C-alpha positions in Angstrom: 50.1 44.0 -91.7 53.3 42.2 -91.1 53.9 40.2 -87.6 55.2 41.9 -84.6 55.1 39.5 -81.9 55.2 35.5 -80.7 53.3 33.7 -78.1 53.7 30.2 -77.0 51.3 28.2 -75.2 53.6 25.7 -72.9 52.6 21.9 -72.7 52.5 20.5 -75.9 54.1 23.6 -77.8 57.0 24.7 -76.4 57.6 20.8 -74.5 56.2 17.7 -75.0 55.2 17.1 -71.6 51.3 14.9 -72.2 52.4 11.9 -71.4 53.6 12.9 -67.9 50.5 14.9 -67.2 48.4 11.8 -68.1 50.2 9.7 -65.9 49.6 11.6 -63.4 45.7 12.6 -63.7 45.0 8.5 -64.6 47.0 7.7 -61.0 45.0 10.6 -59.2 41.3 9.6 -60.8 41.4 5.5 -60.9 40.7 5.8 -57.2 37.7 8.1 -58.0 36.2 5.9 -60.6 37.5 7.6 -63.9 39.1 5.6 -66.0 42.1 8.3 -68.1 43.5 6.3 -71.3 44.9 8.8 -74.1 41.5 9.8 -75.5 39.9 10.1 -73.0 42.8 12.6 -71.7 42.5 14.4 -74.7 38.6 15.1 -74.7 37.9 15.8 -71.4 41.2 17.3 -69.8 44.1 18.3 -72.4 44.6 22.2 -72.3 42.1 23.1 -70.0 42.0 24.8 -66.3 41.6 22.0 -63.8 39.1 23.8 -61.8 36.4 24.0 -65.4 38.0 20.0 -66.0 37.2 18.9 -61.7 34.0 20.7 -62.1 32.9 18.3 -65.4 34.8 15.2 -64.1 34.4 15.4 -60.4 31.4 17.4 -59.3 31.2 16.0 -55.7 34.8 16.3 -54.9 35.3 18.1 -51.4 38.2 19.9 -51.9 39.0 20.6 -56.3 41.6 22.9 -54.8 43.3 20.4 -52.9 43.0 18.1 -56.0 44.3 20.1 -57.6 47.8 21.2 -55.7 48.5 17.5 -55.7 48.5 16.8 -59.6 50.8 19.8 -60.0 53.1 19.0 -57.3 53.4 15.9 -58.2 54.3 16.9 -61.9 56.7 19.3 -60.3 58.3 16.5 -59.0 59.0 14.3 -62.0 59.2 16.5 -64.1 63.1 16.5 -65.4 65.6 19.1 -65.3 67.2 20.0 -68.2 64.1 19.2 -70.4 63.9 19.2 -74.4 62.5 21.7 -75.4 60.2 20.7 -78.6 62.3 20.8 -82.2 63.8 23.4 -83.7 62.7 25.6 -80.7 65.5 27.7 -79.6 66.9 28.0 -83.5 62.9 29.5 -84.0 63.3 31.6 -80.8 66.9 33.0 -82.4 65.0 33.8 -85.7 62.2 35.6 -83.8 64.2 38.0 -82.1 66.2 38.5 -85.2 63.5 40.0 -86.6 62.8 42.4 -83.4 59.6 40.7 -82.3 58.5 40.3 -78.8 57.2 37.2 -77.6 55.4 36.1 -74.0 54.2 32.7 -72.4 50.5 32.1 -72.5 49.4 29.1 -70.4 46.7 27.3 -68.6 49.6 25.7 -66.6 49.6 27.1 -63.0 52.2 29.8 -62.1 54.8 27.3 -60.1 54.7 25.0 -63.1 55.3 27.0 -66.0 57.8 29.0 -64.2 59.6 24.8 -64.0 59.1 24.4 -67.4 60.6 27.2 -68.6 63.4 27.1 -66.7 64.0 23.5 -67.5 63.6 24.2 -71.3 66.2 26.7 -70.5 63.4 29.7 -71.2 62.9 31.6 -68.1 65.9 34.5 -69.8 64.4 34.7 -72.8 61.0 35.3 -72.5 60.4 37.7 -69.4 56.7 37.8 -69.9 53.7 34.6 -68.0 50.4 34.7 -68.5 49.0 32.0 -66.6 45.1 31.0 -67.4 43.6 31.1 -63.5 45.0 34.6 -63.1 42.9 35.9 -65.6 39.5 37.0 -65.0 38.8 33.9 -67.3 41.3 31.1 -68.7 41.6 29.3 -71.9 39.0 28.8 -74.0 38.3 32.2 -73.3 40.2 34.8 -75.1 41.3 36.8 -72.0 44.6 35.4 -71.8 46.0 35.9 -75.3 44.9 39.6 -75.1 46.1 39.9 -72.2 49.3 38.6 -73.3 49.0 41.4 -76.1 48.4 44.6 -73.7 51.3 43.3 -72.4 53.6 43.5 -74.5 52.1 46.3 -76.6 50.7 45.0 -79.6 47.8 44.5 -81.7 46.2 40.8 -81.6 46.5 40.9 -85.1 50.3 41.5 -84.9 50.5 38.7 -82.6 51.0 34.8 -84.0 50.2 32.5 -81.2 51.6 28.6 -81.4 48.9 26.3 -79.6 48.6 22.7 -79.4 44.8 21.9 -77.4 41.3 23.1 -78.3 41.0 25.4 -75.6 44.3 27.2 -76.3 43.6 27.2 -80.1 40.1 28.5 -79.2 41.4 31.1 -77.1 44.1 33.1 -79.3 41.9 33.1 -82.1 38.7 34.4 -80.2 41.7 37.4 -78.8 42.1 38.0 -83.0 46.0 36.1 -83.1 47.1 34.6 -86.2 47.0 31.0 -84.8 49.8 28.5 -85.8 48.5 24.6 -84.1 51.3 22.3 -83.4 50.6 18.9 -84.5 51.6 17.7 -81.2 48.9 15.8 -80.4 46.3 16.9 -83.2 45.4 16.3 -86.7 46.2 19.5 -89.0 42.3 19.3 -89.8 41.8 19.3 -86.2 44.2 22.1 -86.0 42.4 23.5 -88.3 38.7 22.8 -87.1 39.4 24.4 -83.6 40.7 28.4 -85.4 44.5 27.7 -86.9 45.3 29.0 -90.1 48.8 27.1 -90.2 50.0 24.0 -88.8 53.5 22.9 -88.1 55.0 19.4 -87.6 57.2 21.7 -84.9 59.8 24.6 -84.3 61.9 22.8 -87.6 59.0 23.3 -90.3 59.4 25.3 -93.2 55.9 26.7 -93.3 57.1 28.8 -90.7 59.0 30.6 -92.9 56.0 32.3 -94.6 54.9 34.2 -90.6 58.3 36.2 -91.4 57.4 37.4 -95.3 56.9 41.2 -96.0 53.3 40.7 -96.2 52.0 37.1 -94.4 48.9 37.3 -95.5 
C-alpha cells in the first residue's frame, strides 16, 4: 500500500550529535572505571535508554536517575543553537508534506533534549507529534514507541516509513511493523539491514528515497 506517514528518530537521523553524546559519556564514566571510545559507545550506548544502559554498565550506581539527568543536562548545555540538520532534511520534509503524509518524531531521548534538538534544527513546529521512549511502557528496542506514533497519527504501521540509525531503533520500528529505512550515519548498509532495515540511505539527499513515493512502493 502507499505510505502515509514518516516517523523520524532524532540523534544520528535528523541531526548528527553522537560525537557530543560520546564525549559526555566518556567524561561521566571514566571516574567510574569505564573507558568509552567510539566502538564501546556504538556497542553499549548508542540509541539506548539511559536506564537500560546504566543498569548494564553500572549495576551498583546508587542514583542512576541523577546520573542520567546530569548527562542530559550537559548535553543541552553544549548543544549549539541553531544546529545543522542532516543533509537534505528540510527539502525532504517539504516533499513529505507535499505528498500529504503525516509526521512524528520517535526518540529514546528525554523530552527536554528532544525538544531542544527539534528547536535547534527548526522542526519543532513542522512536526507536532513527539513520542518519547521513556514515556512509553517500554522504550526502543521494544515496538511501543513506534506503535504509539502510528496510533497518534491514525495510520497503520505498514503505512509508515521509519527513519532510524541505531540497532535499538531499527529493531523497534521493524517490530512495530513499519517500513524501516536505515540512515548510514554510523552503521554500514549490511549492519542496518541485519537489524531490520528494508532500505538504507546515506542521508536525505539519497535518490533511493524516490522509491518511497511510488504508487506501489513494494
